[in-house]
N, C-alpha and C positions, 0 to 999 in steps of 0.2 A: 651376221648372216650375209652371204655373198649376194651381190645384186643380180637379179635375173637378167640374162642376156636377151636382148631384143633383136633377134636376127632379122626380123621382117621390117624393122624400123618403124613400128606402130606408134612409138611415142612422138615421132615427128610427123609421120604420115596422118595420124588420127588425132593430132593435137588441137585441131580447130575448136575453139570455144563457142562457135556459133551453134553447133548441133544441140548442146544442152539448153542453150537459151531459146531456140526454136521449140524444142520439146516442152520446155517450161511454159511457154505461151500457149501451146496447144493443150497441155494439161490443165492449164487455168481455164481455158474455155470448156474443156470436157467436164471439169468439176462444176462449173456454173450450169451446164446443160443437164447434168445428172441431178444436181440439186433442184433445178427448176422443175424437172419431171416428177421427182418425189414430192416436192412442195405442192404441185398442182394436184397430184393424186390424193395427198393428205387433206388438202382443203376441200376437194371435191367430196371426199368421204364424209367430212364433217358437215358440209353444207347439204349433202343429199340425204343425211340421216333424218328420216321421218318427214322430209319436206313434202312428199307426196300427199300426206294427210294434213298439211297446214293450209289454212284458209286465211287470207289477209284482205281486209276491206278498208278502203280509203274513202273518207267522207269529206269532200271539199266544203268549205263554209259550214262547219259543224254547228255553229251557234245560230244560224238562220232558221227560220220557221220551215217546217216540212209541209209538203203538199197536202192540202185538205186535212190539216191536223194542228192542234195547238202545241204539239211537241216540237222541239228543235230537230233539225235534221239528224244529229247524232242520236238522239233519243229514239226517233222513229226507226232508224236503221237498226239500233240495238234490239228494239222490240221485235222487228221482223226476224232478225237472226235467232232471238230467243225462242220464237215460235216455229221456226223452219225445221222440218225433218232433215237429218243429215248434218246439222250444225251442232256441235258440242262445245261447251265451256267457252262462250264468247267472252272476251276481255277487252276493255278499252285501255290502250296504253296510256300511261301518264306522260307528262311533259319530259320528265327525266328519262323515261324509257325510250321515248321518241328521239331524244337527244343522243342517247347511247347508240341508236341504230344509225343516226345521220352523222355521227362524229367523224368517221373516216373520210367523209366527203365535205362536210360543212363546218367542221371545227367543234369546239366545246359546247356552243349554244347556238342552235339554229335560229332562235328568236331574235338574236342580235342582228341578223342579217335583214330584218324587216320584211321577210318573205311570208306569204300566206302558207302555213303548214296545214295540211288536212289532218283531221283526227284519224287515228289508225285503230282498227279492232282486229284482234287475232282470235282464231277459233280453230277447231279440229273438224275437218270435213270427212264424213263417212259415207257420203252419197256416191252413187255410181256415175262415173263420167264427169264431165264439166258441170259446174253449177249454173247452167243457162237460166233455168227457171228462177233460181235465187237472184240472179243479176236482174232479171225483169222485175221481180218484186221490190228490190231495193231501189231501182231506178224510178219506180212508180212513186215512192214516197220521198226520195231525195235524188233528183236527176243529177247525173254526173258521178254518182257513186261507182267505185271500181271494186270488183271482187275477183280475186285471183287465187288459184290453188298453187301449191308448191310443185305440181307435176310439170308445169311449163318451164319453171326455173331449173328444176332438176334436169330436164332434157337439155337446156341450154348449157348448164354447167358440165354435163357429160360430154356434149359436143366440144366445148372449149378445152376440156381436159384432154380429149383425144387429139385435138389439134396441137396443143402444147406438147404432147408426148411425141406426136409424129415429128414436129419440128425439132425437138431435142434429139430424136433418133437420127434425124437428117444431119444435125450438127456433129454428132458423135461419128457418124459414117464419114463425113467430110474430113473431120479432124483425123480419123484413122487413116484415111487415104493420103492426106497431106503428110502426116507423120512417116508413113511408109516411103513416100517420095523423097522426103527430106533425108531420111536414113540412107536410102539407095544412092542419092546424089553424093552424100558425104562419104559413103563407103567407096564409090567409084572414084572419088577424088583421092582418097587414101591409096587405092590400088594403083592409080596412075602415078602418084608421087613415089611409091615404093616399087614400081614395076621391075626395075633391074634386080633388086634383091629377091623379089618374088620369082622372077624367071629363073634365077640361079637355083634357088632352093627347090623350086618345082622341078627343074630339070635333073636335080640330084636324087629325085624319087620321093620327095615329101608328098604325102597324100593331100588330096583336095580337102578332105574333111578336117585335116590338122590345120591348114592354112585358113579355111573358113571359120573354124572354131576360135582361132586366135583373134581374127577380126571381130567375130560376133561377140566375144567376151568383152573386148574394149568398148564396142558400140553399146552393148547392153548396159555397161557400167555408166556410160555417158547419158543414155536415155533415162535410166533409173533415177540418176542424180537430178536431171532436168525435170523429170516428172514430179519428184518429191518437192523440188523448189516451187514449181508451178502450183501444186496442190496446197502447199503451205501459204503461198501468196493469195490463194483464193479464199482462205478461211475468213480473213477480216471482211471481205466483201459479202460473203455468205451471212456472216453475223449481222452486218448492216442491213442486208435485204430481209433477214429474218425479223429484225426489229421493226422495219417498215410494215411487215405482214401481220405483226401481232394483233392490231385492231380487227382483222378479219378472221382471226382464229378463235376469238372469244376467251383467250388466256390472259392472265395478268401481266402487266408490263414489267413487273419486278422480278420475273423469273430469270434464272441465270442464263447466260448467253449460250452455254453448251446445251442446255435443255430446250432452247428456243429452236434448234435445229431437229429435224426428224431423226429418231434414233437409228433408223436403217442407213441414214446417211454416213454415220460414223463407221459403218461396216463397209460401205461402198467406197468412200474416199481413199482408204488405204489400198484398195485394189487398183486404183488408177496407176501408180508407179509400176505395180506388178504387170499390168496389161501393156504399158509403155515398154517395159523391158522385154516383154515377149514379142512385141511388134518389132523392136530393134533387132532381137536375135534372129527371128525368122527372116526378116527382110535382108539382113546382112548375110545370112547363110545362102539364100537364093541369089543374091547379087554377086557374091564371091565365087560360088560354084559356077554360075553361068559365065562369069569373066574367065575363070580358069579353063573351062571347056573350050572357049573360043581361042585361048592361048595355045592349047595343045595342037 
């Protein structure tokens, strides 16, 4: 097969290896930003599920005697919960259950740290509004007892998720703008290097669209290659981050690495090279056509 003639000298004018490397770096950041957004949304969905109806009661010094009672503080608090309207299915967490809750922060066994760990009682709250009256009743028999519903935490998680998503969108916007600027600079450098050949061919009547198309085709190939490379390099980091997040998801640690990532991420990641190629093509078209208009 005959070798295609390169009248515009694109092989030398656009031979810079820096463009794919820069696109790879930006695609790497884009992949992390997208994965962070999806992971935050997934975790928020899991944490917010039914949290509004959850009631958590912490009893410091559970073995001490309650106020004006022969019962321990834990027993007195449990009795109040069992009799209170709006409180359903109170359950005292065992030591193993408490350790499972604290493991992401304190390790395998919180008792080995020598810290006083309060007793924890979980229940379902069906009352209207905040349990202020319940808090007062619990504090009367066991001062210092804390009672919180999941609504407060759900609001915080929602605010955190919105903040993370806004940050990720800002990162994606910045990456897109920087990628466009890098492509424009590389294209203008190629135009400057092949200026003589372009002027001759343009003067002979070659259409602006043909010249822009030739440049855009080469830049699109380079940006797509760089984006694929950057996305592939991001996968090991994403697997590592997913393994760190496993304790917060409630799934087993022996699941496969592929399953540890959100399923939608496997649909989004392949779109990064496609979007990078589109950015390269559009930016090159605008850059070359603008340069040729000034040349006329």
